[in-house]
C-alpha positions in Angstrom: -53.8 -33.6 -60.7 -51.3 -31.1 -59.2 -52.0 -27.4 -59.6 -48.9 -27.0 -61.7 -50.1 -29.6 -64.3 -52.8 -29.2 -66.9 -55.0 -31.9 -68.6 -54.9 -31.5 -72.3 -55.7 -33.4 -75.5 -52.4 -33.9 -77.4 -52.6 -34.1 -81.2 -49.4 -35.3 -83.0 -48.8 -35.9 -86.7 -49.5 -39.5 -87.7 -51.1 -40.4 -84.3 -54.5 -40.5 -82.8 -55.2 -37.8 -80.2 -54.8 -38.7 -76.5 -55.4 -37.1 -73.1 -52.2 -36.3 -71.1 -50.9 -33.8 -68.6 -48.3 -31.1 -69.3 -46.7 -28.6 -66.9 -48.9 -25.5 -66.8 -46.1 -23.0 -67.7 -44.4 -21.6 -70.8 -41.7 -24.3 -70.7 -44.3 -27.1 -70.6 -46.3 -25.5 -73.5 -43.1 -25.2 -75.6 -42.0 -28.8 -74.9 -45.4 -30.1 -75.8 -45.3 -28.4 -79.3 -41.7 -29.4 -80.1 -39.9 -26.3 -78.8 -39.8 -22.8 -79.9 -42.4 -20.1 -79.9 -46.0 -21.0 -79.2 -49.2 -19.6 -80.8 -52.9 -20.1 -80.3 -54.6 -21.5 -83.3 -58.2 -20.1 -83.9 -60.1 -23.2 -85.2 -62.1 -24.2 -82.1 -64.9 -22.3 -80.4 -65.0 -24.0 -77.0 -61.3 -24.7 -76.4 -57.9 -23.4 -77.3 -55.5 -25.0 -79.7 -51.8 -24.3 -79.0 -49.1 -25.1 -81.5 -45.6 -24.2 -82.6 -45.6 -20.8 -84.3 -42.8 -21.7 -86.7 -43.9 -25.3 -87.4 -44.2 -24.9 -91.2 -41.1 -22.8 -91.5 -38.9 -25.3 -89.8 -40.3 -28.3 -91.7 -42.5 -30.0 -89.1 -44.8 -32.7 -90.5 -48.4 -31.8 -91.5 -50.8 -32.8 -88.7 -54.4 -32.0 -89.4 -56.5 -30.0 -92.0 -58.9 -27.3 -91.1 -60.7 -26.3 -94.3 -58.1 -25.1 -96.7 -55.4 -24.7 -94.0 -53.0 -27.2 -92.5 -51.7 -27.2 -89.0 -48.1 -28.6 -88.9 -46.3 -30.1 -85.9 -47.8 -31.2 -82.6 -50.5 -29.2 -80.9 -52.5 -29.4 -77.7 -56.0 -28.4 -76.8 -56.7 -26.8 -73.5 -59.2 -24.7 -71.7 -59.1 -21.0 -71.0 -60.2 -18.7 -68.2 -60.0 -14.9 -67.6 -57.8 -14.1 -64.6 -57.0 -10.7 -63.1 -54.1 -10.2 -65.5 -55.8 -11.5 -68.7 -56.6 -14.9 -70.2 -54.8 -18.0 -69.0 -54.7 -21.7 -70.1 -56.3 -24.3 -67.9 -57.2 -28.0 -67.9 -59.9 -29.3 -70.2 -63.1 -30.8 -68.8 -63.6 -34.6 -69.1 -66.4 -33.8 -71.6 -64.2 -31.7 -73.9 -61.3 -34.2 -73.6 -63.7 -36.9 -74.9 -65.0 -34.7 -77.7 -61.5 -33.8 -79.0 -60.0 -37.2 -78.6 -62.9 -38.5 -80.8 -62.6 -35.6 -83.3 -58.9 -36.1 -83.8 -58.8 -39.9 -83.5 -57.9 -40.5 -87.1 -54.4 -39.3 -88.2 -54.3 -37.6 -91.6 -51.7 -38.1 -94.3 -50.4 -34.7 -95.4 -47.4 -34.5 -97.7 -44.5 -32.2 -97.3 -45.5 -30.4 -100.5 -49.0 -29.7 -99.1 -47.5 -28.2 -96.0 -45.0 -26.0 -98.0 -47.9 -24.9 -100.2 -49.8 -23.7 -97.2 -47.1 -21.4 -96.0 -48.1 -17.8 -96.4 -47.7 -14.4 -94.9 -48.9 -10.8 -95.5 -46.8 -7.7 -95.6 -48.4 -4.5 -94.5 -46.7 -1.3 -95.4 -47.4 2.2 -94.1 
């Protein structure tokens, strides 16, 4: 695998998870999640989930449930390491690839209404 590529587990709505490679740069991350802004999603403890920050707002399909929350749109799972200038994404190990392909092997049926019902935000005033 070239240094500019990263091995990830890709999880798309309506499909089983699979291992693939994506460019290890912002453009590659954005393409993988359907364009737009990216965000890390805090549901895993040994890897990083990266998805589209605006997935629910722009009407992307529901993908997977995590407790009472729904992640919409495609997301990928990658590793993370601490570099000189902060944390960076990196390839997943073969062991973690197998773990997450298995965990997300069954697509979930999530209605548009469920996704819309999970949209929320908090306004903080000073």
